[in-house]
VMD Tcl script that builds the backbone (N, CA, C; Angstrom):
set m [mol new atoms 246]
animate dup $m
set s [atomselect $m all]
$s set {name element resname resid chain x y z} {
  {N N MET 1 A -9.174 4.157 -5.304}
  {CA C MET 1 A -8.527 4.873 -4.225}
  {C C MET 1 A -7.173 4.203 -3.963}
  {N N ASN 2 A -6.119 4.998 -3.854}
  {CA C ASN 2 A -4.805 4.402 -3.633}
  {C C ASN 2 A -4.588 4.104 -2.150}
  {N N ARG 3 A -3.502 3.386 -1.874}
  {CA C ARG 3 A -3.226 2.928 -0.513}
  {C C ARG 3 A -3.130 4.102 0.474}
  {N N GLN 4 A -2.446 5.165 0.102}
  {CA C GLN 4 A -2.294 6.295 1.026}
  {C C GLN 4 A -3.637 6.961 1.320}
  {N N GLU 5 A -4.489 7.074 0.313}
  {CA C GLU 5 A -5.829 7.635 0.548}
  {C C GLU 5 A -6.610 6.756 1.512}
  {N N LEU 6 A -6.472 5.434 1.360}
  {CA C LEU 6 A -7.147 4.523 2.291}
  {C C LEU 6 A -6.593 4.701 3.700}
  {N N LEU 7 A -5.271 4.759 3.820}
  {CA C LEU 7 A -4.660 4.889 5.146}
  {C C LEU 7 A -5.039 6.208 5.819}
  {N N ASN 8 A -5.351 7.219 5.042}
  {CA C ASN 8 A -5.792 8.492 5.610}
  {C C ASN 8 A -7.161 8.382 6.280}
  {N N ARG 9 A -7.860 7.280 6.067}
  {CA C ARG 9 A -9.161 7.048 6.690}
  {C C ARG 9 A -9.008 6.488 8.112}
  {N N ILE 10 A -7.762 6.204 8.513}
  {CA C ILE 10 A -7.482 5.647 9.842}
  {C C ILE 10 A -6.873 6.745 10.699}
  {N N SER 11 A -7.287 6.809 11.955}
  {CA C SER 11 A -6.721 7.812 12.862}
  {C C SER 11 A -6.362 7.166 14.189}
  {N N VAL 12 A -5.406 7.807 14.853}
  {CA C VAL 12 A -5.008 7.400 16.196}
  {C C VAL 12 A -5.031 8.660 17.049}
  {N N ASN 13 A -5.838 8.613 18.097}
  {CA C ASN 13 A -5.956 9.741 19.005}
  {C C ASN 13 A -5.895 9.179 20.419}
  {N N PRO 14 A -4.921 9.611 21.221}
  {CA C PRO 14 A -4.802 9.072 22.578}
  {C C PRO 14 A -6.059 9.253 23.427}
  {N N ASN 15 A -6.909 10.194 23.050}
  {CA C ASN 15 A -8.127 10.453 23.820}
  {C C ASN 15 A -9.352 9.716 23.279}
  {N N VAL 16 A -9.158 8.932 22.225}
  {CA C VAL 16 A -10.273 8.181 21.626}
  {C C VAL 16 A -9.908 6.704 21.608}
  {N N CYS 17 A -10.754 5.896 22.197}
  {CA C CYS 17 A -10.569 4.431 22.193}
  {C C CYS 17 A -9.181 4.025 22.675}
  {N N PHE 18 A -8.707 4.705 23.725}
  {CA C PHE 18 A -7.426 4.358 24.340}
  {C C PHE 18 A -6.246 4.464 23.374}
  {N N GLY 19 A -6.393 5.271 22.333}
  {CA C GLY 19 A -5.304 5.460 21.377}
  {C C GLY 19 A -5.159 4.358 20.355}
  {N N LYS 20 A -6.138 3.467 20.288}
  {CA C LYS 20 A -6.085 2.393 19.290}
  {C C LYS 20 A -6.447 2.958 17.920}
  {N N PRO 21 A -5.871 2.401 16.862}
  {CA C PRO 21 A -6.224 2.858 15.517}
  {C C PRO 21 A -7.713 2.627 15.246}
  {N N CYS 22 A -8.381 3.682 14.792}
  {CA C CYS 22 A -9.816 3.638 14.517}
  {C C CYS 22 A -10.096 4.164 13.114}
  {N N ILE 23 A -11.274 3.861 12.636}
  {CA C ILE 23 A -11.750 4.463 11.396}
  {C C ILE 23 A -12.057 5.919 11.722}
  {N N LYS 24 A -11.451 6.819 10.977}
  {CA C LYS 24 A -11.572 8.255 11.246}
  {C C LYS 24 A -13.044 8.669 11.334}
  {N N GLY 25 A -13.370 9.393 12.394}
  {CA C GLY 25 A -14.735 9.870 12.590}
  {C C GLY 25 A -15.655 8.870 13.259}
  {N N HIS 26 A -15.115 7.702 13.599}
  {CA C HIS 26 A -15.905 6.649 14.246}
  {C C HIS 26 A -15.113 6.100 15.420}
  {N N ARG 27 A -15.790 5.472 16.319}
  {CA C ARG 27 A -15.117 4.812 17.440}
  {C C ARG 27 A -15.097 3.309 17.191}
  {N N LEU 28 A -14.727 2.948 15.996}
  {CA C LEU 28 A -14.613 1.534 15.625}
  {C C LEU 28 A -13.150 1.217 15.377}
  {N N TRP 29 A -12.622 0.299 16.175}
  {CA C TRP 29 A -11.223 -0.079 16.055}
  {C C TRP 29 A -10.961 -0.810 14.747}
  {N N VAL 30 A -9.816 -0.554 14.172}
  {CA C VAL 30 A -9.364 -1.303 13.001}
  {C C VAL 30 A -9.345 -2.797 13.346}
  {N N ALA 31 A -8.839 -3.120 14.533}
  {CA C ALA 31 A -8.747 -4.523 14.946}
  {C C ALA 31 A -10.113 -5.208 14.969}
  {N N LEU 32 A -11.154 -4.481 15.330}
  {CA C LEU 32 A -12.493 -5.065 15.351}
  {C C LEU 32 A -12.915 -5.487 13.949}
  {N N ILE 33 A -12.704 -4.610 12.983}
  {CA C ILE 33 A -13.076 -4.934 11.601}
  {C C ILE 33 A -12.251 -6.115 11.098}
  {N N LEU 34 A -10.960 -6.125 11.409}
  {CA C LEU 34 A -10.107 -7.241 10.993}
  {C C LEU 34 A -10.536 -8.538 11.667}
  {N N ASP 35 A -10.911 -8.463 12.946}
  {CA C ASP 35 A -11.408 -9.653 13.645}
  {C C ASP 35 A -12.684 -10.173 13.011}
  {N N PHE 36 A -13.594 -9.264 12.648}
  {CA C PHE 36 A -14.821 -9.685 11.979}
  {C C PHE 36 A -14.497 -10.449 10.700}
  {N N MET 37 A -13.590 -9.893 9.916}
  {CA C MET 37 A -13.246 -10.538 8.652}
  {C C MET 37 A -12.538 -11.868 8.884}
  {N N ALA 38 A -11.678 -11.924 9.889}
  {CA C ALA 38 A -10.969 -13.167 10.201}
  {C C ALA 38 A -11.929 -14.256 10.665}
  {N N SER 39 A -13.050 -13.843 11.260}
  {CA C SER 39 A -14.022 -14.828 11.725}
  {C C SER 39 A -14.995 -15.245 10.622}
  {N N GLY 40 A -14.833 -14.657 9.432}
  {CA C GLY 40 A -15.650 -15.090 8.300}
  {C C GLY 40 A -16.709 -14.109 7.849}
  {N N MET 41 A -16.853 -12.986 8.534}
  {CA C MET 41 A -17.839 -11.990 8.088}
  {C C MET 41 A -17.394 -11.406 6.753}
  {N N THR 42 A -18.344 -11.173 5.902}
  {CA C THR 42 A -18.048 -10.541 4.626}
  {C C THR 42 A -18.123 -9.024 4.786}
  {N N PRO 43 A -17.500 -8.285 3.881}
  {CA C PRO 43 A -17.653 -6.831 3.941}
  {C C PRO 43 A -19.120 -6.407 3.917}
  {N N ALA 44 A -19.935 -7.089 3.123}
  {CA C ALA 44 A -21.366 -6.748 3.053}
  {C C ALA 44 A -22.035 -6.929 4.411}
  {N N GLU 45 A -21.674 -7.978 5.139}
  {CA C GLU 45 A -22.256 -8.204 6.465}
  {C C GLU 45 A -21.812 -7.121 7.446}
  {N N ILE 46 A -20.549 -6.729 7.364}
  {CA C ILE 46 A -20.052 -5.670 8.244}
  {C C ILE 46 A -20.774 -4.361 7.944}
  {N N LEU 47 A -20.917 -4.042 6.672}
  {CA C LEU 47 A -21.610 -2.806 6.289}
  {C C LEU 47 A -23.074 -2.835 6.706}
  {N N SER 48 A -23.665 -4.007 6.709}
  {CA C SER 48 A -25.050 -4.133 7.159}
  {C C SER 48 A -25.157 -3.880 8.665}
  {N N GLU 49 A -24.177 -4.369 9.429}
  {CA C GLU 49 A -24.164 -4.175 10.887}
  {C C GLU 49 A -23.786 -2.747 11.267}
  {N N TYR 50 A -22.971 -2.113 10.445}
  {CA C TYR 50 A -22.488 -0.763 10.715}
  {C C TYR 50 A -22.753 0.117 9.501}
  {N N PRO 51 A -24.002 0.528 9.298}
  {CA C PRO 51 A -24.371 1.270 8.086}
  {C C PRO 51 A -23.689 2.639 7.961}
  {N N GLN 52 A -23.077 3.118 9.029}
  {CA C GLN 52 A -22.361 4.393 8.946}
  {C C GLN 52 A -21.023 4.245 8.216}
  {N N LEU 53 A -20.585 3.011 7.988}
  {CA C LEU 53 A -19.334 2.766 7.276}
  {C C LEU 53 A -19.574 2.641 5.779}
  {N N VAL 54 A -18.493 2.791 5.027}
  {CA C VAL 54 A -18.523 2.556 3.581}
  {C C VAL 54 A -17.424 1.553 3.267}
  {N N MET 55 A -17.466 0.984 2.080}
  {CA C MET 55 A -16.503 -0.041 1.696}
  {C C MET 55 A -15.063 0.446 1.829}
  {N N ASP 56 A -14.805 1.699 1.534}
  {CA C ASP 56 A -13.440 2.222 1.663}
  {C C ASP 56 A -12.941 2.167 3.099}
  {N N ASP 57 A -13.839 2.223 4.081}
  {CA C ASP 57 A -13.433 2.090 5.477}
  {C C ASP 57 A -12.900 0.681 5.744}
  {N N ILE 58 A -13.571 -0.310 5.206}
  {CA C ILE 58 A -13.124 -1.696 5.374}
  {C C ILE 58 A -11.797 -1.904 4.652}
  {N N LEU 59 A -11.695 -1.378 3.441}
  {CA C LEU 59 A -10.439 -1.485 2.701}
  {C C LEU 59 A -9.314 -0.771 3.437}
  {N N ALA 60 A -9.623 0.337 4.094}
  {CA C ALA 60 A -8.624 1.058 4.874}
  {C C ALA 60 A -8.117 0.197 6.029}
  {N N CYS 61 A -9.010 -0.522 6.675}
  {CA C CYS 61 A -8.599 -1.413 7.760}
  {C C CYS 61 A -7.686 -2.514 7.240}
  {N N LEU 62 A -8.020 -3.070 6.096}
  {CA C LEU 62 A -7.173 -4.096 5.496}
  {C C LEU 62 A -5.812 -3.529 5.118}
  {N N ALA 63 A -5.789 -2.337 4.551}
  {CA C ALA 63 A -4.534 -1.710 4.161}
  {C C ALA 63 A -3.682 -1.430 5.402}
  {N N TYR 64 A -4.315 -0.967 6.473}
  {CA C TYR 64 A -3.590 -0.695 7.706}
  {C C TYR 64 A -3.009 -1.992 8.272}
  {N N GLY 65 A -3.812 -3.042 8.288}
  {CA C GLY 65 A -3.337 -4.346 8.767}
  {C C GLY 65 A -2.174 -4.857 7.942}
  {N N ALA 66 A -2.239 -4.665 6.632}
  {CA C ALA 66 A -1.151 -5.094 5.755}
  {C C ALA 66 A 0.124 -4.318 6.067}
  {N N GLU 67 A -0.006 -3.019 6.263}
  {CA C GLU 67 A 1.164 -2.198 6.594}
  {C C GLU 67 A 1.760 -2.622 7.929}
  {N N MET 68 A 0.924 -2.861 8.916}
  {CA C MET 68 A 1.415 -3.258 10.229}
  {C C MET 68 A 2.096 -4.619 10.173}
  {N N SER 69 A 1.621 -5.505 9.340}
  {CA C SER 69 A 2.217 -6.842 9.265}
  {C C SER 69 A 3.633 -6.786 8.710}
  {N N ARG 70 A 3.957 -5.733 8.020}
  {CA C ARG 70 A 5.310 -5.583 7.497}
  {C C ARG 70 A 6.284 -5.105 8.570}
  {N N GLU 71 A 5.768 -4.585 9.659}
  {CA C GLU 71 A 6.609 -3.983 10.681}
  {C C GLU 71 A 6.644 -4.771 11.988}
  {N N ARG 72 A 5.745 -5.717 12.159}
  {CA C ARG 72 A 5.652 -6.390 13.440}
  {C C ARG 72 A 5.935 -7.868 13.302}
  {N N PHE 73 A 6.455 -8.451 14.360}
  {CA C PHE 73 A 6.689 -9.882 14.413}
  {C C PHE 73 A 5.443 -10.552 14.980}
  {N N VAL 74 A 4.942 -11.522 14.271}
  {CA C VAL 74 A 3.790 -12.283 14.732}
  {C C VAL 74 A 4.215 -13.736 14.775}
  {N N GLN 75 A 4.176 -14.325 15.964}
  {CA C GLN 75 A 4.582 -15.723 16.086}
  {C C GLN 75 A 3.469 -16.615 15.554}
  {N N VAL 76 A 3.825 -17.497 14.636}
  {CA C VAL 76 A 2.868 -18.433 14.070}
  {C C VAL 76 A 3.466 -19.830 14.176}
  {N N THR 77 A 2.607 -20.817 14.094}
  {CA C THR 77 A 3.057 -22.192 14.120}
  {C C THR 77 A 3.726 -22.523 12.797}
  {N N ILE 78 A 4.894 -23.118 12.875}
  {CA C ILE 78 A 5.600 -23.530 11.665}
  {C C ILE 78 A 5.312 -25.001 11.455}
  {N N GLU 79 A 4.710 -25.306 10.326}
  {CA C GLU 79 A 4.368 -26.684 10.016}
  {C C GLU 79 A 5.524 -27.333 9.261}
  {N N SER 80 A 5.733 -28.603 9.547}
  {CA C SER 80 A 6.787 -29.310 8.838}
  {C C SER 80 A 6.260 -29.766 7.485}
  {N N VAL 81 A 7.152 -29.814 6.532}
  {CA C VAL 81 A 6.786 -30.258 5.179}
  {C C VAL 81 A 6.935 -31.770 5.145}
  {N N ALA 82 A 5.882 -32.443 4.692}
  {CA C ALA 82 A 5.894 -33.916 4.669}
  {C C ALA 82 A 6.733 -34.452 3.532}
}
mol reanalyze $m
mol bondsrecalc $m
mol representation Tube
mol addrep $m
């Protein structure tokens, strides 16, 4: 599945989940899936917790996060080189 097909799995509706990006057809925020992965959950664990999802939904969240990271400023700690 190409990137655009994955991104088509994400929707934003002002009347659903306060307009936050969600997996289309579900009330699961993209940010929630990304937070799960950032905390160490594997895709298999997420799919086990949310059996209504498929792997392409998780990949769609990652693709959406990657696209957003290209457009937004995120302040991070800059480490000095020893």
